[in-house]
N, C-alpha and C positions, 0 to 999 in steps of 0.2 A: 504493499499499499504505499503512496506515494503523499506527500504535503497535500497536492491538490485533490487527491482521493479523499484524504482526511477532511477538508474542508467542505467539499460536496456532501459527504455523509452527514457532518453534523449540522451543515445546512438544512439539509433534507430532514433530519431527525429534530430540529428545534425549531425551524421558522426564520430563523435569523438570516440576514442576508450575507453572503458569502465574503464579501468585502470586510464586514464585522469579525467574521469567524476567522480569516484570514490574519487579521491585525492581531486578533486576541492569540492566535497560535505562535506568531511572530514573537509577540510579547513574552509569552510563556517561556519560547525556548531562549529569548534573550537575558530573562532574569535567572533561569536555571544556569545558563552559561556564565553570565556573572558572577554567581554566586559561588561555583564550583571555582572559578579564577581565584575568588577571595578565600578559598580554602574552606568554604562552608557547605555542608551537605543539605539536600533538599529531601524533605520526607513527604510523601504522600500517602496517608492512611489508607489500607485496602487496594494500593496499586503498587507501590514499589519506592525505593529511594536512589535518588542519584547521588553518588558518593565519590570521594577523591581517594584514590588507592596510592599509596607510595610504593614504586619499585626500588628496591636496593641497587646499590653499584654491583656491575657484574661485567666479567670478562667475556668478550664477544670475539670471533674469528671474522675477518674479511677473505674469503676462499679464493677471491680471483686473485688476490695480490699474495695470499698464504702469511697474513701477518694478524696479531691481535690487536685491538681496541680495547679501551676501558670506557665501559657504559655509565656515565654517572647517575646518582640517583636522581628520580624524578617522579613528579606525579602524573596519574592517569585518571580520566575520569570512566565511571563504572555505573552500571544499574544492577541495582539488587531488588529482584520482585518480593512483592509481598507474599504471605504464606498463602491467601486465597488466590493470588492472580497464578502462583506455581503450582497450586493444586487442580486450578482449571485447565493448564496444559497438560499434566499428567495423565 
């Protein structure tokens, strides 16, 4: 499902015009992105959590040059589904 499909489906289910739905979805994504960039997790009860995970420093290999490089510690975004959401998929 694409963002356009999501906008169309929400608009059809709620009767709200597509421009308003698109604006709301864009705003939601922006807020989640800004919160994660500020190292704050976003919790949506019954749906899941957008969290920041820390990846430890590691040694990696560049196989084309046959050299090793050190990848520094860094943060990555992740999604952890709520139990109800997870159970619905199982």
